[in-house]
N, C-alpha and C positions, 0 to 999 in steps of 0.2 A: 474270810482269812484259809488261803491252804497253808494248812501246817500243821507238822506230825501231833502225832498221837502218844498217847503214852502208852510206854512199852512197844515203842515203836522204831526203826533206826531212820525213819524215810524222813529227808529233810521240808520243809515247811514251807510255805510261801506271802507276802505279802507288801507296801505301799511301790512306784515302780517307774523306770523311765519307759512313758508312754505315748503312744502313737496312735493316733483315730482315726479311724478311716470309714464313710459310711457305705449301706451295701447298697443296693439299686437305686430310691428316693433318695435325695438331698436330706440329709438328717438335720434336724433344728439341731442350733449350738446349745438353745439350755437343755434339750435332751441329753444330748452327748454329756455335757456337764452334769447334768442330773446321777448321770449313773456314775460318773467319774466319782463324784462325789460319794454317791453309793458305797462303791468298793474302796476309799481312802477311808470310810468312815469305819468299815467293816474293821479294815488294819488296825487303823489309830485304835476303835475299842476293845479288838482285841488284845491290845497293848497294854492298855491300862486297866484291864478288865473287869468291863462296863459292860455288864448283861445285858441291863436295861436296856442301854441302847443298842446293843447286838440286837435285842429280839424285836425291834424295831424296824431292821434291813430286811429279815426274813418272811415272804410268803408264811401262810398256816400248815401248809403242806410240803414247806422245803425239804431238798434232801441234801445232804452233805456226803459226799463220797470220796474214800480213799482207795486211790489206785492200784500201791504197794508197785508201784514200778511197772506196771504188768498190763498196761492199760489195751490190751487185746485179750486180755483173760481176765472175764469180769468172777471167777471160782475163788479168787483171792480179795475180793472190793471188801471194803467195810466200810458200812450205812448206815446212816444215821436219818431217819426220816421224822420228821415234825420237831416242833421247837423243842419239847423236854426232854429230847435222844441228843439234838444238837448242844442244848446248853450242856449235858454231860460231858459232850466231848471238849465243848473250851472250857470247861471245868478244868479236867483234863491237863490241859493243854498250859491253864495260867502256871500250875505246879513246874513248870518248866522255867520259868523265872524270866524271861525274854522280856530285852526293853527295847527293842530298837528293830524293824522289820521291814524291809523294802522286797516291791517286786520289780523285778525286772522285764525290761521290754514288753509292757503293759500296751494293747492292742486292742481298742474297742469297735466291736461295729454294731451299727442300728439295722434293725429291720423291722421298720412299723413299729410295734408292741411287743417287740422283742429287743434285746440286748445281748449280747457274747460277747467276754473280754476272756482276751486267755493271757499266759504271761507265761517265760523263758527260764525265771530262775528267780533268788531269794535272796538278799541279805540281811543278813538278820546277826544281832549284836554286833554288825561290823565284817561279819565273814559271809563270803561268796556261795553259795547254795545251788547246785545244777536241779531244775526241779520242773515240770511243768503243768500247768495249773490252769481252768478256767471258771468263770462264773457264766451264768445264766440270768437274766433279770427279763421281769415283764412289767410291763405299764399298770397296774391293776386299782382302778378308781383315780388314776390320776397323781399314782407315786409308783415313781419304779422301787421294783422287790426283789430281793435276790430266789429267787427258784430252785437253782441248784448250783454246788460247789465243787467243785472236784479238781485234785489235787492228785499228786504220786506217779505224775505223768511219764517221767522221764526215767529210762531204765537205768538199773545200775546194775555195778560191775562186784560180782560177787569176791574178790578178791578185797575189796576198800570198803569203809562204810562208807554210809550210804551218802550221808550228808557231807563228807567231803570233796573237796576242790579237786577235780580232776588234775595227775603230775603233770599235762603239758599246760596249764593254767585256767583260770575260772574261761566261763563260755564270753565271747565276744561282746563287748558293750559299744552301740551308740548313744553320742551324746544326745539330748532329748531337752534342750535350754531355752525355759521359757520366761526366762529372767527371774524367776523366784528367788534365786538363790546366785549368789557370786561366789565362785573361790580362785583363789591366788597362792603363789609365793610367796612368803616372805623375806626377813634379810636372813633365814636359816638356810642353807642347801649346801650340804656338804659330806665329805666323805671323809674315813679313819684309816687309815691302815697301816700296819697291818694289824687286823681286827683275828682275836679267836673264836673258833666254831663253838656255835650258842645250840647245842646238845639239841637243834631241831627245835626251841620256844626261843625266841630272840627276848621276848618278855618276861618270862621265867626266868633267860640270863641273866637279864638284866637286873631287875629285881632283887638277884641274891647273889651278883656279882660275882655267876658261876660260868665265865667263856672258858674252853679249851683252851689257852693259848699255846698247848702244843701243836695245834692244830691252826696256823695262824693265815690262812690262806684266804682269807675273807673282806671283807670292810664295813666299817660301822657307819650308817647311814642316817644323817639327821636333817629334816625339811619340817620349819614352819610353815603351816596353811592358814589364809586367814579368809575366813565364811562370813557373807555377809546375808542377812535374810530380807529379801526383799515380799515373802510372803507373808500369812495374817496368823500364822502359828509361832510356837518356840520351836527349833532345832532341840532333839535329843540330847545332852549332854557329850554323848557317847556316839559321836559322828559316824555314820554309815559310811566309810571310807575302805578302798582295797588299792592292794599296790600290786602292780606285774612288771616283771623286770625287762631289758631287751631281749633276753634267752628265752622270754616266754614263759616263764614261773610266776607264779604266785607266792610274793613273801607275805607274812605276817607284822602287819603296822601296828605296832604298840604306842599306846594313847599316851600320852602327859595331860590328859586333859585335869579339869577341876569341877566342882561345885560350880552349875551358871554358865562353863563353858560352849552351850551351846545356846546361840545367839535368838535376843526375844526378835519380836518385827523392827525393821529398820535398825536393826545393830548388828554391828559387825566386829567377830570373836577371834583370835589368836589361840590356836595348839599347835605344840611340838610334838611329830612321829619319829619313832626310831625301827632302823630294823637291820637287819645283817643280809648284806648278800655276798656270791661267790666273788674270790679277786677280780674276774674280767668280766663281771657283770653289773649294769647298774639299774633305781628303779628306772623307768623310760615313761610309766603310767599311770598317773593317780587319779582314778576315779570317786566320785561323792555320788549316792543315789538315796531319793526320798521324795514322797510324795510324786510320783510321777515326772520325777527329773535326772536327770543322768548328766552330770559336768565331769570332764575327761581335762588331765593338763597333761601335755607331751613335755616329757626332761630329757636333756638331753645329756646329762649325767655329769655337766659341765657348770652347771650352775646357769645354765637355759632353761627356759620351758615358754610354755604357749597355750592356750586355751586351743584342741581338737576337737576330732569329731570321734575318733575311734582309733 
């Protein structure tokens, strides 16, 4: 799990939209699936704080490296070598209380008994972060184990927090849908206007009824989403969802969730989301990213929608 450590502001990585490519000789489907499962198990065990499971995924002399946003400069790297040190790193991560992590654009390449997987971003508790990381795995005595894990490869601007989504919107997402999940718009897809300014946080403004009505040049947006779980694992109650507007801005989706809103295998659940956009803008894309899958809905701002590639 590429992720931030205690005392560091750099964002962290985890589960994601997955494209799998073979290097030289054709890769066995079972090996590709085994490598993918190790990575997703690392992600899920990091969220569930399962140190016993995590230890089984690493080779004895494995190393974890935080590149601190400067991948070409090793002088500021933080390195954890061997399980005793890697365990301390995870314990520091656990204190952050993260409940949902998803790797964005996870790509796996096999070359004999070695595999390299890279990712280009992370969705952490529903918020999209720019980051670049990699996993190196080796097949040791018939088991794929992590020998090296790197993160913090994305350069960060000194003028903004490293974990923040860039002002011009999140990294471009590409749909990767193998049928594990289904996402659709339900009965509600509407705007209310004029709407007051949300003071920079629509969720806080909604919770406290604290919109600034002296600045009414905004629109309130409500959308009901239906999520069907065709996988064999329960979806977290806090769905990893991101909103992007037609003007290319990331806006915070406020979650009207409830205990049990994450669907179990074979179940469809409904959750309504709310956000605020500027008067001349609308939510154009809604993305759901979990366990190697990315589903994208494209909206027309007038009630119409369809699944799209990105």
